[in-house]
N, C-alpha and C positions, 0 to 999 in steps of 0.2 A: 858570259860564257866562259866556262874553264877551258882553255886553249889546250891544254894537254889531254883532256879527255875528249874534246871534240875532234882533235887532230886524227884519231885513229880512224873514225869512220870516213872522215875526208881523205885521208891518203889512200884508203882502200877504193873509194869511189873515184877519184881522180888519177890513181896509178902513181901517186909520188913514191919515190925512193926515200931512204932514211936521210940522205944528204939534203935532199929537198926539204923534207920535214924539219930538218935542224935549221935550214936557213928561213924558213917560215916562222918558226917558233921564236928564232933569235929576233927577227924583224918586228914581231908582234911585242916581245920583251922591251926592246929599245924604243919603239914608238910609244909604248905604255909609260915607260920610264921618263921619256923626254916631256911627255904631257901632263905629269903630275907635278 
């Protein structure tokens, strides 16, 4: 799943603000990076 595309409907559904979206995307990136 492409997180940058999937985060748009997820943020609307869960009511996340831009700061929360940034933290989620950053966490996904670092988690992905560390497991590669």
